VOPAGU-2260 file (C-alpha; in pm, 1 decimal, decimal comma):
REM VOPAGU-2260
SITE   aa  ch    i         X         Y         Z
SITE  MET   A    0   -3244,4   -1876,6     508,9
SITE  THR   A    1   -2885,1   -1853,6     426,5
SITE  PHE   A    2   -2594,1   -2104,9     426,0
SITE  ASP   A    3   -2303,8   -1917,3     637,7
SITE  ILE   A    4   -1930,7   -1982,5     654,4
SITE  ILE   A    5   -1670,1   -1823,3     852,6
SITE  GLY   A    6   -1318,3   -1850,9     735,6
SITE  LEU   A    7   -1077,9   -1831,3    1062,6
SITE  CYS   A    8    -753,7   -1672,3     920,3
SITE  ALA   A    9    -423,6   -1733,0    1054,0
SITE  GLU   A   10    -291,5   -1479,2     864,4
SITE  PRO   A   11    -451,0   -1127,6     764,7
SITE  PRO   A   12    -645,6   -1172,5     493,5
SITE  ASP   A   13    -657,9   -1012,2     137,7
SITE  LEU   A   14   -1067,0   -1003,3      56,4
SITE  GLY   A   15    -984,6    -902,3    -306,8
SITE  ALA   A   16    -759,0   -1190,7    -403,5
SITE  ALA   A   17   -1024,4   -1420,9    -314,5
SITE  VAL   A   18   -1345,2   -1239,3    -440,7
SITE  GLY   A   19   -1138,4   -1217,8    -762,8
SITE  ALA   A   20   -1070,2   -1586,5    -768,7
SITE  VAL   A   21   -1487,0   -1650,7    -738,1
SITE  LEU   A   22   -1565,8   -1407,9   -1018,6
SITE  PRO   A   23   -1533,1   -1670,2   -1335,0
SITE  LEU   A   24   -1751,4   -1917,3   -1141,5
SITE  CYS   A   25   -2101,0   -1949,2   -1289,8
SITE  GLY   A   26   -2062,9   -1795,9   -1592,8
SITE  GLY   A   27   -1881,7   -1495,0   -1467,5
SITE  LEU   A   28   -1958,0   -1330,8   -1138,8
SITE  THR   A   29   -1936,4    -953,4   -1075,4
SITE  ALA   A   30   -1854,5    -806,8    -709,5
SITE  SER   A   31   -1943,4    -454,8    -536,4
SITE  THR   A   32   -1885,3    -298,4    -203,9
SITE  VAL   A   33   -2182,0    -140,9     -32,3
SITE  GLU   A   34   -2117,9     229,1      11,3
SITE  GLY   A   35   -2089,9     339,7     403,8
SITE  ARG   A   36   -2090,6     -55,0     513,0
SITE  PRO   A   37   -1799,5    -302,9     554,7
SITE  LEU   A   38   -1925,4    -542,3     326,1
SITE  VAL   A   39   -1908,3    -679,3     -40,1
SITE  GLN   A   40   -2155,7    -841,0    -240,8
SITE  VAL   A   41   -2129,6   -1119,3    -521,1
SITE  PHE   A   42   -2355,5   -1115,5    -797,3
SITE  HIS   A   43   -2492,9   -1311,1   -1094,9
SITE  ARG   A   44   -2480,9   -1153,6   -1439,4
SITE  ASP   A   45   -2850,7   -1070,7   -1394,7
SITE  GLY   A   46   -2802,0    -860,6   -1081,8
SITE  ARG   A   47   -2906,7   -1166,8    -849,9
SITE  LEU   A   48   -2745,6   -1153,7    -525,3
SITE  VAL   A   49   -2541,6   -1454,6    -478,0
SITE  LEU   A   50   -2284,3   -1392,6    -171,8
SITE  SER   A   51   -2241,3   -1142,9      78,2
SITE  ILE   A   52   -1900,0   -1113,1     258,1
SITE  GLU   A   53   -1799,9    -920,8     595,3
SITE  GLU   A   54   -1483,3    -723,8     646,3
SITE  ALA   A   55   -1236,5    -940,7     810,0
SITE  ARG   A   56   -1248,2    -855,6    1223,2
SITE  LEU   A   57    -957,6    -974,1    1435,0
SITE  VAL   A   58   -1024,8   -1176,6    1738,5
SITE  ARG   A   59    -745,9   -1144,8    1978,7
SITE  VAL   A   60    -887,6   -1345,5    2288,8
SITE  PRO   A   61    -788,0   -1675,0    2330,8
SITE  GLY   A   62   -1098,5   -1928,2    2317,9
SITE  GLU   A   63   -1340,5   -1644,7    2179,9
SITE  VAL   A   64   -1404,4   -1848,0    1873,2
SITE  ARG   A   65   -1484,4   -2163,0    2005,0
SITE  ARG   A   66   -1678,6   -2024,3    2208,3
SITE  LEU   A   67   -1878,2   -1818,7    1966,6
SITE  LEU   A   68   -1875,5   -2160,5    1762,2
SITE  GLY   A   69   -1974,5   -2391,7    2062,9
SITE  ALA   A   70   -1625,8   -2571,4    1918,9
SITE  GLY   A   71   -1430,0   -2793,8    2181,7
SITE  ASP   A   72   -1018,0   -2775,4    2237,0
SITE  GLU   A   73    -962,0   -3021,4    1988,8
SITE  VAL   A   74   -1045,9   -2768,6    1701,5
SITE  ASP   A   75    -717,9   -2563,7    1624,2
SITE  VAL   A   76    -802,8   -2202,2    1595,7
SITE  PRO   A   77    -533,2   -2044,8    1509,9
SITE  ASP   A   78    -409,0   -1707,2    1793,9
SITE  PRO   A   79    -511,9   -1424,1    1712,4
SITE  VAL   A   80    -777,9   -1472,9    1424,3
SITE  TRP   A   81    -896,8   -1308,7    1126,8
SITE  TRP   A   82   -1252,1   -1398,5    1115,8
SITE  VAL   A   83   -1400,5   -1357,8     773,7
SITE  GLU   A   84   -1805,2   -1421,8     771,4
SITE  SER   A   85   -1982,2   -1503,6     448,9
SITE  ARG   A   86   -2374,9   -1542,4     391,2
SITE  ALA   A   87   -2508,8   -1706,0      61,6
SITE  LEU   A   88   -2864,3   -1756,8     -36,4
SITE  GLU   A   89   -3023,4   -2105,5      17,6
SITE  GLU   A   90   -3276,4   -2065,7    -243,8
SITE  ASP   A   91   -2995,7   -2029,5    -508,0
SITE  PRO   A   92   -2836,7   -2363,5    -617,6
SITE  GLU   A   93   -2481,4   -2250,6    -697,3
SITE  ALA   A   94   -2467,9   -1970,1    -398,7
SITE  GLU   A   95   -2296,4   -2197,8    -139,3
SITE  THR   A   96   -2045,8   -2343,1    -407,0
SITE  VAL   A   97   -1941,5   -1960,5    -458,4
SITE  ALA   A   98   -1934,8   -1939,8     -89,3
SITE  ARG   A   99   -1732,6   -2245,7      11,9
SITE  ALA   A  100   -1468,6   -2183,6    -330,4
SITE  PHE   A  101   -1453,7   -1794,8    -153,6
SITE  THR   A  102   -1335,1   -1914,5     195,9
SITE  ASP   A  103   -1106,1   -2211,1       5,3
SITE  ALA   A  104    -942,0   -1909,5    -200,1
SITE  LEU   A  105    -946,2   -1688,5     138,7
SITE  LEU   A  106    -752,4   -1951,4     316,9
SITE  ALA   A  107    -516,3   -2057,9      37,5
SITE  GLY   A  108    -367,4   -1733,1     133,0
SITE  THR   A  109    -360,3   -1707,9     510,5
SITE  GLY   A  110    -416,8   -2070,5     622,2
SITE  GLY   A  111    -665,1   -2153,4     907,5
SITE  LEU   A  112    -951,5   -2350,8     897,4
SITE  SER   A  113   -1353,4   -2337,4     814,7
SITE  TRP   A  114   -1661,7   -2315,0     991,1
SITE  SER   A  115   -2004,4   -2343,7     790,8
SITE  SER   A  116   -2356,8   -2385,6     920,8
SITE  ARG   A  117   -2383,8   -2753,7     756,3
């Protein structure tokens, strides 16, 4: 199973800067891209996967994010919005912390809000 968290960014995100902000966590993490795929992966020093981050997607359709997440009108989603989805392995006790730290760093640079699977 995974812990999923989505950054809903009001401005175009800089994934590299947000990834750089979390690399010092957990005794030092490393990151790499996946060849041929719009994906960044973050690893523990011993090579265990901590977090997978998908490339940002621009959502231009008003109300589409609310529909996808099952959110009501009370949720103030930026329009348009850049959707950045991350998945952390639940069996890793540090993974959720890294995922939340990444999303916090992402939103600090763009504004917006987050949604998570819990």
